[in-house]
C-alpha positions, 0 to 999 in steps of 0.5 A: 361834381363827383358824378360829372367828374367820373362821367368825364373821366370814363367818357373821355377814356372810352372815346379815346379808345375808339379813335384813329387820329393822334390829336383826337386820342390826345384830345379825349385823353385830356377830357378824361384827365380833367374829369380826374381834376374835378373828382379831386376837387369834389373830394373836399379833402387835402389829399384829393384837392392836392391831386387835382392841382398836381394833375393840372400841372402834370397834364399840362407838361405831358400834353405839351410834350405829346403835341410837340411830338405829333407836330414833329411827325405831322410836319414830315408825314402830313397824316395823323391817322394811326393806320398809315404808320407802322414800325416807326420805332426803327425809323425815329427811335428818339421820337418813340422814346419821348412819346413812350414816356409821355404815354406812360405818364398819361396812364399813371406809371410809377415814377412819372408825374401822372402817377403822382397826381392820380395816386393822390386823386384816387386816395382822396376819392376812396376816402370820401366816395369809395364807389367813385374811386373804383370807377376812377380806377376803371377809367385808368385801365381804359387809358392803358388800353388806348395808349398801348393800342396806339403804341402797337399800331404805330411803333411796332409791326411791319415798317411802312416803306412810305416813311423810309425817309423820315428824320428823327427829332431835330435839335430844337424839337429834342431840346423842348422834349427834354425840358418837358420830359425832365418836369415829368420825371422830376414830379414823378420821383420827387413830388415833395416840392410840388405838394409842399408848394400847395399844402398851405392853401389846400389845408385851409381850403375848407375853411375858406369855402366855409367863410365864403 
């Protein structure tokens, strides 16, 4: 399971690094994050399994925010190809702020949910399988590569005049984005309620498996 998890994490991040479509980047990123989940479960220690549970929640809210934002942009532009954009930060600043936070949670920036989950997974993996822990860190570095690449292409650089009339987030879109963002930040800065909610189950997990 650990080998499969590492393969998923590294393959998903590598594939995302080569994509030019918003949804494909997010899709392959999901493959990578589910690889982390498998790694956390395969550690069979409290910290790693806790990280796997946290990662499932973190990935759920983070990816929901990303797809909400992609949908909001595609609804106006009707293209998801990165090369069609440029300078979006000047036209849709609120959209860019939300996407940036979601992207930084994706790469595990401290203070956001992705860091909370991945930190637990990495600590648990290094405790049980140090070599695979190093490969997990490598996958995280690749995640930073594909996310920052996307930021540079879409957010900055010359503004494409084709998008001069784009509108920023609508009120309903902004409401959904704020709700998801709040969950991402809350788990990043105050993770005790999340870890405590699964602690009892995780602590007894080896015994339950042994009985089974």
